[in-house]
DRENTORKOL-3810 file (N, C-alpha, C; in nm, 4 decimals):
REM DRENTORKOL-3810
@n.u->1.9539; n.v->-0.1740; n.w->-0.7367; ca.u->1.8461; ca.v->-0.1671; ca.w->-0.8334; c.u->1.8373; c.v->-0.2965; c.w->-0.9134
@n.u->1.9517; n.v->-0.3520; n.w->-0.9476; ca.u->1.9526; ca.v->-0.4761; ca.w->-1.0246; c.u->1.8848; c.v->-0.5883; c.w->-0.9464
@n.u->1.9048; n.v->-0.5890; n.w->-0.8143; ca.u->1.8421; ca.v->-0.6918; ca.w->-0.7322; c.u->1.6904; c.v->-0.6830; c.w->-0.7397
@n.u->1.6373; n.v->-0.5606; n.w->-0.7359; ca.u->1.4919; ca.v->-0.5445; ca.w->-0.7430; c.u->1.4399; c.v->-0.5857; c.w->-0.8796
@n.u->1.5114; n.v->-0.5481; n.w->-0.9861; ca.u->1.4688; ca.v->-0.5898; ca.w->-1.1202; c.u->1.4733; c.v->-0.7413; c.w->-1.1333
@n.u->1.5786; n.v->-0.8017; n.w->-1.0788; ca.u->1.5876; ca.v->-0.9479; ca.w->-1.0814; c.u->1.4780; c.v->-1.0121; c.w->-1.0004
@n.u->1.4442; n.v->-0.9500; n.w->-0.8885; ca.u->1.3343; ca.v->-1.0013; ca.w->-0.8059; c.u->1.2036; c.v->-0.9972; c.w->-0.8829
@n.u->1.1798; n.v->-0.8867; n.w->-0.9522; ca.u->1.0558; ca.v->-0.8747; ca.w->-1.0300; c.u->1.0495; c.v->-0.9838; c.w->-1.1356
@n.u->1.1623; n.v->-1.0116; n.w->-1.2002; ca.u->1.1646; ca.v->-1.1193; ca.w->-1.3007; c.u->1.1296; c.v->-1.2531; c.w->-1.2365
@n.u->1.1862; n.v->-1.2806; n.w->-1.1190; ca.u->1.1549; ca.v->-1.4055; ca.w->-1.0490; c.u->1.0082; c.v->-1.4104; c.w->-1.0074
@n.u->0.9560; n.v->-1.2982; n.w->-0.9590; ca.u->0.8152; ca.v->-1.2944; ca.w->-0.9192; c.u->0.7233; c.v->-1.3137; c.w->-1.0397
@n.u->0.7636; n.v->-1.2577; n.w->-1.1546; ca.u->0.6846; ca.v->-1.2778; ca.w->-1.2763; c.u->0.6769; c.v->-1.4262; c.w->-1.3125
@n.u->0.7870; n.v->-1.4977; n.w->-1.2929; ca.u->0.7866; ca.v->-1.6430; ca.w->-1.3171; c.u->0.6926; c.v->-1.7117; c.w->-1.2189
@n.u->0.6966; n.v->-1.6682; n.w->-1.0935; ca.u->0.6084; ca.v->-1.7269; ca.w->-0.9914; c.u->0.4621; c.v->-1.7015; c.w->-1.0253
@n.u->0.4315; n.v->-1.5847; n.w->-1.0798; ca.u->0.2936; ca.v->-1.5524; ca.w->-1.1192; c.u->0.2471; c.v->-1.6453; c.w->-1.2311
@n.u->0.3370; n.v->-1.6758; n.w->-1.3231; ca.u->0.2993; ca.v->-1.7679; ca.w->-1.4320; c.u->0.2692; c.v->-1.9075; c.w->-1.3780
@n.u->0.3388; n.v->-1.9462; n.w->-1.2723; ca.u->0.3151; ca.v->-2.0773; ca.w->-1.2111; c.u->0.1858; c.v->-2.0761; c.w->-1.1311
@n.u->0.1631; n.v->-1.9688; n.w->-1.0529; ca.u->0.0434; ca.v->-1.9601; ca.w->-0.9694; c.u->-0.0093; c.v->-1.8168; c.w->-0.9697
@n.u->-0.0964; n.v->-1.7844; n.w->-1.0662; ca.u->-0.1473; ca.v->-1.6475; ca.w->-1.0763; c.u->-0.2465; c.v->-1.6097; c.w->-0.9660
@n.u->-0.2757; n.v->-1.7022; n.w->-0.8749; ca.u->-0.3688; ca.v->-1.6717; ca.w->-0.7659; c.u->-0.2969; c.v->-1.6462; c.w->-0.6329
@n.u->-0.1660; n.v->-1.6329; n.w->-0.6371; ca.u->-0.0881; ca.v->-1.6110; ca.w->-0.5157; c.u->-0.0755; c.v->-1.4605; c.w->-0.4892
@n.u->-0.1571; n.v->-1.4096; n.w->-0.3988; ca.u->-0.1589; ca.v->-1.2663; ca.w->-0.3681; c.u->-0.0251; c.v->-1.2174; c.w->-0.3151
@n.u->0.0442; n.v->-1.3014; n.w->-0.2405; ca.u->0.1727; ca.v->-1.2590; ca.w->-0.1824; c.u->0.2764; c.v->-1.2279; c.w->-0.2894
@n.u->0.2709; n.v->-1.2969; n.w->-0.4006; ca.u->0.3665; ca.v->-1.2696; ca.w->-0.5087; c.u->0.3402; c.v->-1.1302; c.w->-0.5659
@n.u->0.2133; n.v->-1.0969; n.w->-0.5882; ca.u->0.1811; ca.v->-0.9630; ca.w->-0.6388; c.u->0.2205; c.v->-0.8558; c.w->-0.5372
@n.u->0.2010; n.v->-0.8864; n.w->-0.4108; ca.u->0.2412; ca.v->-0.7939; ca.w->-0.3038; c.u->0.3925; c.v->-0.7689; c.w->-0.3102
@n.u->0.4695; n.v->-0.8738; n.w->-0.3279; ca.u->0.6150; ca.v->-0.8588; ca.w->-0.3349; c.u->0.6585; c.v->-0.7863; c.w->-0.4620
@n.u->0.5853; n.v->-0.8076; n.w->-0.5710; ca.u->0.6120; ca.v->-0.7295; ca.w->-0.6927; c.u->0.5893; c.v->-0.5817; c.w->-0.6630
@n.u->0.4806; n.v->-0.5520; n.w->-0.5918; ca.u->0.4514; ca.v->-0.4143; ca.w->-0.5540; c.u->0.5621; c.v->-0.3543; c.w->-0.4692
@n.u->0.6121; n.v->-0.4308; n.w->-0.3727; ca.u->0.7218; ca.v->-0.3822; ca.w->-0.2889; c.u->0.8455; c.v->-0.3515; c.w->-0.3726
@n.u->0.8783; n.v->-0.4411; n.w->-0.4653; ca.u->0.9962; ca.v->-0.4210; ca.w->-0.5501; c.u->0.9775; c.v->-0.2980; c.w->-0.6401
@n.u->0.8592; n.v->-0.2841; n.w->-0.6984; ca.u->0.8345; ca.v->-0.1689; ca.w->-0.7860; c.u->0.8338; c.v->-0.0392; c.w->-0.7053
@n.u->0.7809; n.v->-0.0453; n.w->-0.5851; ca.u->0.7840; ca.v->0.0722; ca.w->-0.4989; c.u->0.9292; c.v->0.1118; c.w->-0.4714
@n.u->1.0140; n.v->0.0137; n.w->-0.4454; ca.u->1.1558; ca.v->0.0401; ca.w->-0.4218; c.u->1.2259; c.v->0.1001; c.w->-0.5415
@n.u->1.1760; n.v->0.0701; n.w->-0.6605; ca.u->1.2306; ca.v->0.1271; ca.w->-0.7840; c.u->1.1648; c.v->0.2608; c.w->-0.8181
@n.u->1.0778; n.v->0.3073; n.w->-0.7311; ca.u->1.0002; ca.v->0.4292; ca.w->-0.7495; c.u->0.9082; c.v->0.4223; c.w->-0.8703
@n.u->0.8681; n.v->0.3005; n.w->-0.9051; ca.u->0.7670; ca.v->0.2787; ca.w->-1.0090; c.u->0.6333; c.v->0.2668; c.w->-0.9355
@n.u->0.5822; n.v->0.3816; n.w->-0.8919; ca.u->0.4659; ca.v->0.3815; ca.w->-0.8048; c.u->0.3387; c.v->0.3359; c.w->-0.8766
@n.u->0.3250; n.v->0.3690; n.w->-1.0049; ca.u->0.2082; ca.v->0.3216; ca.w->-1.0804; c.u->0.2110; c.v->0.1698; c.w->-1.0920
@n.u->0.3284; n.v->0.1138; n.w->-1.1183; ca.u->0.3423; ca.v->-0.0316; ca.w->-1.1250; c.u->0.3155; c.v->-0.0971; c.w->-0.9910
@n.u->0.3604; n.v->-0.0312; n.w->-0.8837; ca.u->0.3358; ca.v->-0.0831; ca.w->-0.7489; c.u->0.1865; c.v->-0.0849; c.w->-0.7195
@n.u->0.1171; n.v->0.0238; n.w->-0.7526; ca.u->-0.0280; ca.v->0.0298; ca.w->-0.7300; c.u->-0.0979; c.v->-0.0818; c.w->-0.8070
@n.u->-0.0570; n.v->-0.1036; n.w->-0.9304; ca.u->-0.1189; ca.v->-0.2091; ca.w->-1.0112; c.u->-0.0988; c.v->-0.3463; c.w->-0.9468
@n.u->0.0214; n.v->-0.3729; n.w->-0.8983; ca.u->0.0504; ca.v->-0.5028; ca.w->-0.8358; c.u->-0.0274; c.v->-0.5194; c.w->-0.7055
@n.u->-0.0300; n.v->-0.4147; n.w->-0.6215; ca.u->-0.1058; ca.v->-0.4232; ca.w->-0.4964; c.u->-0.2550; c.v->-0.4415; c.w->-0.5239
@n.u->-0.3045; n.v->-0.3787; n.w->-0.6296; ca.u->-0.4462; ca.v->-0.3904; ca.w->-0.6638; c.u->-0.4817; c.v->-0.5348; c.w->-0.6985
@n.u->-0.3948; n.v->-0.6021; n.w->-0.7708; ca.u->-0.4193; ca.v->-0.7441; ca.w->-0.8024; c.u->-0.4159; c.v->-0.8263; c.w->-0.6744
@n.u->-0.3191; n.v->-0.7998; n.w->-0.5871; ca.u->-0.3114; ca.v->-0.8725; ca.w->-0.4595; c.u->-0.4398; c.v->-0.8548; c.w->-0.3797
@n.u->-0.4926; n.v->-0.7322; n.w->-0.3787; ca.u->-0.6159; ca.v->-0.7032; ca.w->-0.3048; c.u->-0.7347; c.v->-0.7757; c.w->-0.3671
@n.u->-0.7401; n.v->-0.7834; n.w->-0.4982; ca.u->-0.8499; ca.v->-0.8565; ca.w->-0.5640; c.u->-0.8477; c.v->-1.0038; c.w->-0.5254
@n.u->-0.7281; n.v->-1.0588; n.w->-0.5116; ca.u->-0.7150; ca.v->-1.2005; ca.w->-0.4744; c.u->-0.7446; c.v->-1.2198; c.w->-0.3260
@n.u->-0.6914; n.v->-1.1310; n.w->-0.2433; ca.u->-0.7102; ca.v->-1.1424; ca.w->-0.0978; c.u->-0.7410; c.v->-1.0040; c.w->-0.0403
@n.u->-0.8691; n.v->-0.9692; n.w->-0.0302; ca.u->-0.9062; ca.v->-0.8364; ca.w->0.0182; c.u->-0.8988; c.v->-0.8204; c.w->0.1700
@n.u->-0.8473; n.v->-0.9201; n.w->0.2390; ca.u->-0.8447; ca.v->-0.9162; ca.w->0.3851; c.u->-0.7057; c.v->-0.9006; c.w->0.4447
@n.u->-0.6104; n.v->-0.8535; n.w->0.3668; ca.u->-0.4747; ca.v->-0.8337; ca.w->0.4169; c.u->-0.4467; c.v->-0.6839; c.w->0.4279
@n.u->-0.4335; n.v->-0.6364; n.w->0.5485; ca.u->-0.4123; ca.v->-0.4929; ca.w->0.5731; c.u->-0.2854; c.v->-0.4411; c.w->0.5066
@n.u->-0.1801; n.v->-0.5217; n.w->0.5030; ca.u->-0.0534; ca.v->-0.4777; ca.w->0.4429; c.u->-0.0699; c.v->-0.4397; c.w->0.2965
@n.u->-0.1570; n.v->-0.5096; n.w->0.2255; ca.u->-0.1779; ca.v->-0.4790; ca.w->0.0834; c.u->-0.2324; c.v->-0.3371; c.w->0.0682
@n.u->-0.3334; n.v->-0.3029; n.w->0.1484; ca.u->-0.3934; ca.v->-0.1697; ca.w->0.1416; c.u->-0.2950; c.v->-0.0620; c.w->0.1873
@n.u->-0.2242; n.v->-0.0894; n.w->0.2942; ca.u->-0.1331; ca.v->0.0104; ca.w->0.3511; c.u->-0.0190; c.v->0.0408; c.w->0.2546
@n.u->0.0370; n.v->-0.0622; n.w->0.1929; ca.u->0.1450; ca.v->-0.0377; ca.w->0.0984; c.u->0.0953; c.v->0.0277; c.w->-0.0298
@n.u->-0.0278; n.v->-0.0059; n.w->-0.0711; ca.u->-0.0835; ca.v->0.0644; ca.w->-0.1869; c.u->-0.1051; c.v->0.2113; c.w->-0.1513
@n.u->-0.1478; n.v->0.2381; n.w->-0.0278; ca.u->-0.1657; ca.v->0.3767; ca.w->0.0163; c.u->-0.0342; c.v->0.4540; c.w->0.0079
@n.u->0.0745; n.v->0.3910; n.w->0.0459; ca.u->0.2061; ca.v->0.4569; ca.w->0.0388; c.u->0.2398; c.v->0.4918; c.w->-0.1060
@n.u->0.2167; n.v->0.3972; n.w->-0.1973; ca.u->0.2436; ca.v->0.4235; ca.w->-0.3394; c.u->0.1515; c.v->0.5340; c.w->-0.3917
@n.u->0.0248; n.v->0.5296; n.w->-0.3532; ca.u->-0.0693; ca.v->0.6337; ca.w->-0.3963; c.u->-0.0281; c.v->0.7702; c.w->-0.3422
@n.u->0.0188; n.v->0.7720; n.w->-0.2205; ca.u->0.0653; ca.v->0.8974; ca.w->-0.1611; c.u->0.1831; c.v->0.9522; c.w->-0.2408
@n.u->0.2724; n.v->0.8645; n.w->-0.2848; ca.u->0.3856; ca.v->0.9080; ca.w->-0.3671; c.u->0.3402; c.v->0.9597; c.w->-0.5029
@n.u->0.2245; n.v->0.9142; n.w->-0.5488; ca.u->0.1667; ca.v->0.9641; ca.w->-0.6744; c.u->0.0807; c.v->1.0882; c.w->-0.6512
@n.u->0.0756; n.v->1.1325; n.w->-0.5273; ca.u->-0.0030; ca.v->1.2484; ca.w->-0.4849; c.u->-0.1536; c.v->1.2270; c.w->-0.5014
@n.u->-0.1961; n.v->1.1034; n.w->-0.4965; ca.u->-0.3396; ca.v->1.0702; ca.w->-0.4966; c.u->-0.3804; c.v->1.0550; c.w->-0.3504
@n.u->-0.3903; n.v->1.1683; n.w->-0.2829; ca.u->-0.4114; ca.v->1.1694; ca.w->-0.1388; c.u->-0.5457; c.v->1.1092; c.w->-0.0977
@n.u->-0.6488; n.v->1.1378; n.w->-0.1736; ca.u->-0.7817; ca.v->1.0863; ca.w->-0.1387; c.u->-0.7831; c.v->0.9336; c.w->-0.1411
@n.u->-0.7266; n.v->0.8744; n.w->-0.2446; ca.u->-0.7212; ca.v->0.7275; ca.w->-0.2536; c.u->-0.6303; c.v->0.6696; c.w->-0.1460
@n.u->-0.5214; n.v->0.7397; n.w->-0.1146; ca.u->-0.4313; ca.v->0.6929; ca.w->-0.0091; c.u->-0.5047; c.v->0.6880; c.w->0.1245
@n.u->-0.5805; n.v->0.7920; n.w->0.1542; ca.u->-0.6571; ca.v->0.7947; ca.w->0.2795; c.u->-0.7562; c.v->0.6787; c.w->0.2836
@n.u->-0.8234; n.v->0.6526; n.w->0.1725; ca.u->-0.9187; ca.v->0.5414; ca.w->0.1655; c.u->-0.8494; c.v->0.4094; c.w->0.1953
@n.u->-0.7315; n.v->0.3888; n.w->0.1368; ca.u->-0.6600; ca.v->0.2637; ca.w->0.1598; c.u->-0.6061; c.v->0.2533; c.w->0.3023
@n.u->-0.5541; n.v->0.3632; n.w->0.3569; ca.u->-0.5096; ca.v->0.3596; ca.w->0.4965; c.u->-0.6269; c.v->0.3235; c.w->0.5877
@n.u->-0.7422; n.v->0.3823; n.w->0.5607; ca.u->-0.8607; ca.v->0.3561; ca.w->0.6426; c.u->-0.9029; c.v->0.2104; c.w->0.6315
@n.u->-0.9001; n.v->0.1555; n.w->0.5106; ca.u->-0.9362; ca.v->0.0141; ca.w->0.4922; c.u->-0.8366; c.v->-0.0754; c.w->0.5659
@n.u->-0.7095; n.v->-0.0424; n.w->0.5575; ca.u->-0.6091; ca.v->-0.1194; ca.w->0.6298; c.u->-0.6339; c.v->-0.1175; c.w->0.7792
@n.u->-0.6770; n.v->-0.0025; n.w->0.8308; ca.u->-0.7065; ca.v->0.0086; ca.w->0.9739; c.u->-0.8339; c.v->-0.0661; c.w->1.0126
@n.u->-0.9292; n.v->-0.0750; n.w->0.9206; ca.u->-1.0498; ca.v->-0.1548; ca.w->0.9478; c.u->-1.0121; c.v->-0.3012; c.w->0.9667
@n.u->-0.9189; n.v->-0.3475; n.w->0.8864; ca.u->-0.8758; ca.v->-0.4873; ca.w->0.8932; c.u->-0.7853; c.v->-0.5103; c.w->1.0141
@n.u->-0.6960; n.v->-0.4163; n.w->1.0392; ca.u->-0.5982; ca.v->-0.4308; ca.w->1.1476; c.u->-0.5940; c.v->-0.3011; c.w->1.2289
@n.u->-0.6914; n.v->-0.2800; n.w->1.3176; ca.u->-0.6999; ca.v->-0.1534; ca.w->1.3915; c.u->-0.5852; c.v->-0.1283; c.w->1.4886
@n.u->-0.5074; n.v->-0.2278; n.w->1.5194; ca.u->-0.3961; ca.v->-0.2094; ca.w->1.6122; c.u->-0.2684; c.v->-0.1624; c.w->1.5466
@n.u->-0.2710; n.v->-0.1334; n.w->1.4193; ca.u->-0.1528; ca.v->-0.0936; ca.w->1.3442; c.u->-0.1302; c.v->0.0562; c.w->1.3644
@n.u->-0.0703; n.v->0.0925; n.w->1.4784; ca.u->-0.0636; ca.v->0.2310; ca.w->1.5255; c.u->0.0022; c.v->0.3271; c.w->1.4275
@n.u->0.1099; n.v->0.2880; n.w->1.3636; ca.u->0.1821; ca.v->0.3799; ca.w->1.2753; c.u->0.0942; c.v->0.4249; c.w->1.1586
@n.u->-0.0044; n.v->0.3454; n.w->1.1226; ca.u->-0.0903; ca.v->0.3810; ca.w->1.0098; c.u->-0.1779; c.v->0.5018; c.w->1.0434
@n.u->-0.2147; n.v->0.5184; n.w->1.1695; ca.u->-0.2904; ca.v->0.6378; ca.w->1.2088; c.u->-0.2082; c.v->0.7628; c.w->1.1794
@n.u->-0.0806; n.v->0.7556; n.w->1.2091; ca.u->0.0088; ca.v->0.8674; ca.w->1.1785; c.u->0.0209; c.v->0.8855; c.w->1.0269
@n.u->0.0464; n.v->0.7760; n.w->0.9557; ca.u->0.0627; ca.v->0.7834; ca.w->0.8104; c.u->-0.0618; c.v->0.8430; c.w->0.7437
@n.u->-0.1790; n.v->0.8091; n.w->0.7951; ca.u->-0.3037; ca.v->0.8561; ca.w->0.7342; c.u->-0.3195; c.v->1.0077; c.w->0.7492
@n.u->-0.2615; n.v->1.0650; n.w->0.8524; ca.u->-0.2721; ca.v->1.2101; ca.w->0.8721; c.u->-0.1944; c.v->1.2887; c.w->0.7660
@n.u->-0.0855; n.v->1.2313; n.w->0.7142; ca.u->-0.0029; ca.v->1.3039; ca.w->0.6176; c.u->-0.0795; c.v->1.3421; c.w->0.4913
@n.u->-0.1443; n.v->1.2478; n.w->0.4235; ca.u->-0.2196; ca.v->1.2901; ca.w->0.3040; c.u->-0.3405; c.v->1.3762; c.w->0.3386
@n.u->-0.3958; n.v->1.3591; n.w->0.4595; ca.u->-0.5068; ca.v->1.4458; ca.w->0.4991; c.u->-0.4596; c.v->1.5909; c.w->0.5065
@n.u->-0.3420; n.v->1.6127; n.w->0.5644; ca.u->-0.2898; ca.v->1.7490; ca.w->0.5730; c.u->-0.2573; c.v->1.8037; c.w->0.4353
@n.u->-0.1988; n.v->1.7217; n.w->0.3512; ca.u->-0.1578; ca.v->1.7679; ca.w->0.2188; c.u->-0.2768; c.v->1.7993; c.w->0.1292
@n.u->-0.3848; n.v->1.7261; n.w->0.1469; ca.u->-0.5021; ca.v->1.7497; ca.w->0.0625; c.u->-0.6034; c.v->1.8420; c.w->0.1294
@n.u->-0.5716; n.v->1.8843; n.w->0.2514; ca.u->-0.6563; ca.v->1.9765; ca.w->0.3261; c.u->-0.7985; c.v->1.9250; c.w->0.3446
@n.u->-0.8096; n.v->1.7946; n.w->0.3704; ca.u->-0.9429; ca.v->1.7394; ca.w->0.3946; c.u->-0.9520; c.v->1.6828; c.w->0.5353
@n.u->-0.8840; n.v->1.7468; n.w->0.6268; ca.u->-0.8909; ca.v->1.7017; ca.w->0.7651; c.u->-1.0293; c.v->1.7359; c.w->0.8194
@n.u->-1.1033; n.v->1.6348; n.w->0.8574; ca.u->-1.2354; ca.v->1.6536; ca.w->0.9144; c.u->-1.2369; c.v->1.6156; c.w->1.0606
@n.u->-1.1277; n.v->1.5557; n.w->1.1058; ca.u->-1.1168; ca.v->1.5183; ca.w->1.2456; c.u->-0.9887; c.v->1.5805; c.w->1.2987
@n.u->-0.9859; n.v->1.6134; n.w->1.4238; ca.u->-0.8645; ca.v->1.6755; ca.w->1.4774; c.u->-0.7464; c.v->1.5802; c.w->1.4739
@n.u->-0.6287; n.v->1.6361; n.w->1.4707; ca.u->-0.5072; ca.v->1.5560; ca.w->1.4690; c.u->-0.4833; c.v->1.4872; c.w->1.6027
@n.u->-0.5753; n.v->1.4995; n.w->1.6939; ca.u->-0.5621; ca.v->1.4347; ca.w->1.8253; c.u->-0.5913; c.v->1.2866; c.w->1.8182
@n.u->-0.6094; n.v->1.2334; n.w->1.6977; ca.u->-0.6272; ca.v->1.0893; ca.w->1.6820; c.u->-0.5088; c.v->1.0174; c.w->1.7437
@n.u->-0.3930; n.v->1.0787; n.w->1.7375; ca.u->-0.2723; ca.v->1.0228; ca.w->1.7942; c.u->-0.2563; c.v->1.0829; c.w->1.9335
@n.u->-0.2646; n.v->1.0009; n.w->2.0328; ca.u->-0.2538; ca.v->1.0506; ca.w->2.1691; c.u->-0.1372; c.v->0.9862; c.w->2.2404
@n.u->-0.0842; n.v->1.0571; n.w->2.3346; ca.u->0.0283; ca.v->1.0053; ca.w->2.4126; c.u->-0.0238; c.v->0.9651; c.w->2.5495
@n.u->0.0175; n.v->0.8504; n.w->2.5937; ca.u->-0.0263; ca.v->0.8012; ca.w->2.7246; c.u->0.0864; c.v->0.8061; c.w->2.8219
END
């Protein structure tokens, strides 16, 4: 835990040097997610997305944090956006089904995942 807190402190210094570096906010989000500070993680990923809205990892990791906050609808939206950017990210199709089941808003069959 101390390593993650120390990482956040270092990332905060990096943000002061270059507040337009989306990757730093992304890494802050990862560290906060690891500390189970899901609201803080969502906030950091949101800033990363504002700076660079074309990185699928930002949306996917924010979706994970949102899912941990039980905001299933927003998680599904972010998983879907991540898939629009990177449609070959197979595990995300599986991840997206979890909040759909939990929120009971499945509108498509679970056959989205097929075995070949």
